[in-house]
ZALUM-27878 format. One line per 3 residues: their letters; for each residue x, y, z of C-alpha. Coordinates in nm, 3 decimals, decimal comma. Last residue first. Layout:
a) X Y Z  ...;
This chain:
pre) 0,768 1,081 -1,539  0,571 0,759 -1,596  0,208 0,769 -1,488;
dgy) 0,077 0,696 -1,838  0,229 0,349 -1,820  0,008 0,251 -1,526;
vty) -0,272 0,041 -1,677  -0,108 -0,055 -2,006  0,228 -0,105 -1,833;
ier) 0,065 -0,340 -1,584  -0,093 -0,534 -1,870  0,236 -0,554 -2,059;
wvn) 0,424 -0,683 -1,752  0,157 -0,949 -1,698  0,183 -1,050 -2,064;
acm) 0,563 -1,063 -2,038  0,527 -1,289 -1,733  0,296 -1,524 -1,925;
vaf) 0,532 -1,531 -2,224  0,826 -1,615 -1,995  0,624 -1,894 -1,832;
ksn) 0,557 -2,049 -2,172  0,924 -2,012 -2,270  1,069 -2,170 -1,955;
kis) 1,414 -2,017 -1,895  1,311 -1,697 -1,718  1,611 -1,472 -1,648;
rkf) 1,533 -1,254 -1,951  1,209 -1,137 -1,789  1,391 -1,045 -1,467;
ngy) 1,663 -0,828 -1,620  1,987 -0,768 -1,430  2,037 -1,132 -1,340;
emd) 2,273 -1,267 -1,076  2,041 -1,368 -0,793  2,202 -1,609 -0,544;
diy) 2,150 -1,381 -0,241  1,798 -1,297 -0,360  1,701 -1,664 -0,393;
nyl) 1,872 -1,745 -0,062  1,680 -1,467 0,117  1,356 -1,583 -0,042;
vgv) 1,412 -1,938 0,082  1,504 -1,813 0,428  1,198 -1,587 0,448;
fes) 0,979 -1,887 0,366  1,151 -2,096 0,634  1,092 -1,818 0,889;
ksl) 0,728 -1,788 0,786  0,679 -2,158 0,842  0,579 -2,343 0,527;
nlr) 0,257 -2,513 0,423  0,272 -2,625 0,061  0,009 -2,637 -0,205;
fpy) -0,053 -2,747 -0,562  -0,413 -2,698 -0,677  -0,412 -2,321 -0,726;
dan) -0,767 -2,251 -0,848  -0,878 -2,547 -0,639  -1,062 -2,850 -0,778;
klv) -0,776 -3,098 -0,739  -0,657 -2,988 -0,395  -0,303 -3,124 -0,397;
yin) -0,038 -3,159 -0,129  0,329 -3,077 -0,125  0,502 -3,207 0,188;
edg) 0,845 -3,263 0,034  0,907 -3,163 -0,327  1,159 -2,883 -0,285;
ftd) 1,085 -2,514 -0,218  1,184 -2,337 -0,539  1,195 -2,598 -0,814;
tih) 0,938 -2,815 -0,635  0,686 -2,532 -0,601  0,702 -2,421 -0,964;
krr) 0,717 -2,782 -1,077  0,376 -2,851 -0,919  0,213 -2,602 -1,153;
rar) -0,087 -2,390 -1,059  0,077 -2,275 -0,738  -0,010 -2,213 -0,375;
ilv) 0,215 -2,136 -0,080  0,031 -2,126 0,251  0,222 -1,926 0,508;
hed) 0,298 -2,024 0,863  0,345 -1,838 1,194  0,030 -1,991 1,339;
ldr) -0,119 -2,277 1,138  -0,491 -2,275 1,067  -0,560 -1,984 0,835;
hnv) -0,213 -1,978 0,676  -0,114 -1,628 0,568  -0,112 -1,610 0,192;
vsf) 0,130 -1,679 -0,091  0,012 -1,710 -0,451  0,300 -1,838 -0,653;
fgn) 0,459 -1,806 -0,995  0,771 -1,997 -1,087  1,130 -2,040 -1,197;
slf) 1,248 -1,683 -1,243  1,045 -1,575 -0,942  0,703 -1,411 -0,947;
lwm) 0,520 -1,380 -0,616  0,158 -1,287 -0,586  0,068 -1,188 -0,238;
């Protein structure tokens, strides 16, 4: 799944080799460190998402729970502090609106 949080973008998939784990992938190391800490991150230099972290599903759920529990914003795009990341998220929003905007009631 693609996961957008105020401080990062991730591709999260079921881990192929570790039962009950997810593989968290990112294009920027800071996205992982800001959300999950900087322990156990590894790098695959030629991968689409080079920065990676193996996390148990229960740990992943805990991180998401804490993010949601701490969430105070009423507008996701305005919660993003990094200007380059904010532009990227706005572009994703715009593309989704372009594709599905005609389905609004």
